[in-house]
N, C-alpha and C positions, 0 to 999 in steps of 0.2 A: 654229414661226415664224408660220404662218398663224393658229394659235389665239391667239397673243399679239396679233397685229394685230386680230383680231376682238374680243378682250377690251378692247383700248385704244379701239377704235371704240365699243364698248358703254358703256364708262366715260365717254367724252366726251359721248355722248348723255345719259347720266344726269345729268351735271353741268350740261349745257345746260338740261335740263328742270327741275332744281332752281332754277337762276337764273330761269327763266321763272315758276315758282311763287312765288318771292320777289318778283318784280316785280309779279305780279298781286295779291299780298297788300298790297304797298305802295300800289298804285293804289287798291285798295279802301279803305284807310285814308284816303287823301287825299280820296276822294269823300265819306267820312263827315265829314271836316273841312268840306267845302263844304256838306254838308247841315246841319251845325250852324250855319252862317251864313245862317239863314233860307232854306235850300234854294236858294241863289243859283246853284249848279251851275256849268257851264262858260260859260254864255251870259248869265247874269243881269247887269243893269246895275250898275255900281259907283258911278255918280253919281246924284244926285237930279234932280228936274225943273228945278232952278235951276242945274244944272251943277256942283254941289259934291259932294265925296266923301260917300257915304252914311254917316250917323252911326249907323245901326242894325246895321252889320256891321263887321268888322275887314277893311278893304280890303286891307291889306298881307298878311294871312294868306290871303285869297282869291287874290290875285295870285300869291303864292308857290306855293300848292297847285296852281293852274291850270298854272303854268309847269312844275312837277315832273311833273304828269300828262302833259303833252304830251311831255316828254323821255322819260319812262318808256314811254309808248305807242310811241314810235319805237324805243326799245331792245327792247321786246317784239316789234315787227314784225321786227327784225333777228334776234332769237333764234329766232323761229319759222322763218325761212328757214334758219338754221344747223341747227336740229333736223331739218327736212325733208331737208337735204343729208346730215346725219349718218346718218339712217335709211336714205337711199338707198345710202350707202356700206356701211352695216352689212348690209343685205339683199343687196347685190352680193357681199359677201364670203361670206355664208351660201350663196348660190347656187353659189359656186365650191368649196364643201366637198364633195369627192368622195373617199371612202375606199375602198381596195381591199377591205377586209374587209366593206364594205357589200354588195358584189356576192356575197360568199360567204354572207352572211346572207340576202340576197334569193333567191339561187340561181336559180330560174326563176319566171316569172310564175305558174305553176300552184301553186308551193309558197309563194307570198307570202301572208301573212295578209290577210284581208279587213279594210279599214278600217271603223270603226263610226260615225264622225261626220266632219263637214266644218267647217272654219273659214269662216264666211260673211263676216264683216267683222272688221277689226282697227283699233282707234282709234289714231291717231298719238300717240306719246308714252306709250302704255300699257305696263304690264309685259309684255303679250303681244307688242307690237311690239318692245320692247327685247330680249326673249328670242329674237326672230327669227321668230315666227309671221307668216305672210302669208295673205291671203284666198286660198282655193282649196286650202290644205293639207288633206289627209285624215288623220285620226287613227288610228294603230295602237295607241298607248299614251299614257295620260295618268296619270302616277303609277302607282297600283295598278290602274287601269282598263284592261282590254284587250278585244279582240273577244270573248274567251271569257266574260267576266263582265259586260260592258256590258248594262244593262237599260234605262236611261233617262238623260237629262241630269242627273238628280239624283245619279247616281253621280259625275259629274265635279264637280258643285257641292260635294259632301261633301269630295272631295279638296282643292278650292280652300280651303274654310273651315278645314280642319284643317292647312293648310300655309302659313298666313300668314307671310310674311317668310322662308320656307324654300324653296329651289329644288325644283321638281318636274320629274322626268325626263319628257320628252315626245318621242314618236317619230312622225314624219309621213312621208307620201309626197308628194313635190313633183316634178312633171315626171318621174314614173316612178323617182325616186331616193329612197332611204331617208335621212332626215335626223334626227339626234338633237339635241334642244334642251334648254335648261334654263329654265323659267319660274318666276319668284318672285312669287306672289300677294301683293299688298300694296295699301294705300290709295294712291290717286293723285288727280290733279285731276279725273278723270272718274268714270263709274259703275262699280260692281263692283270686284273685286280684281284682275282680269287685263285687262279692257278689250277683250274680243273676243266675238263672237256665234258660238255653236257650234250646228249643226243635226245631228240624227241622220240617218244614211243608211238608206234602205230595205234591209231584209235580203233 
């Protein structure tokens, strides 16, 4: 049941992000329309010095584009709030994931594997954020990379490059708890394929 709720929350965030991306693309196209009208933009005058509609631009097209941009920008602002709330819910659910077999795997602190890297920052709306990673998580496993074979961040970069649009199994320690996640590297509106900054830990 809990897994189903997390999946529903994750899917909801994905849909919101897709709507946000579509709105951003539409706004960009509308600004291109304004640029085609002698670069009139959002503030350029629509009447000439004598008070008549300018004859060198399509005034109706400019007004329509401006109105749509304003409406879409408001929609975009609302969507960003919904995405932020959705991510908050998703992360709250992830924090509640406590499995009894995790304690068996962890056994004692002395038997716990040493993490090899730390999640420094996670960009909102990124594949890393959607997958449940948060700043401060320490990595025990990223795909095939573990404490035993980790040499540099290039090891992780190779896994990311070779796993585009395929889920990668990630194990982290968060608040002394072992948490298993699935991250799907893929292009998104930000930089990179996962949208987080990873720093190696000193051995």
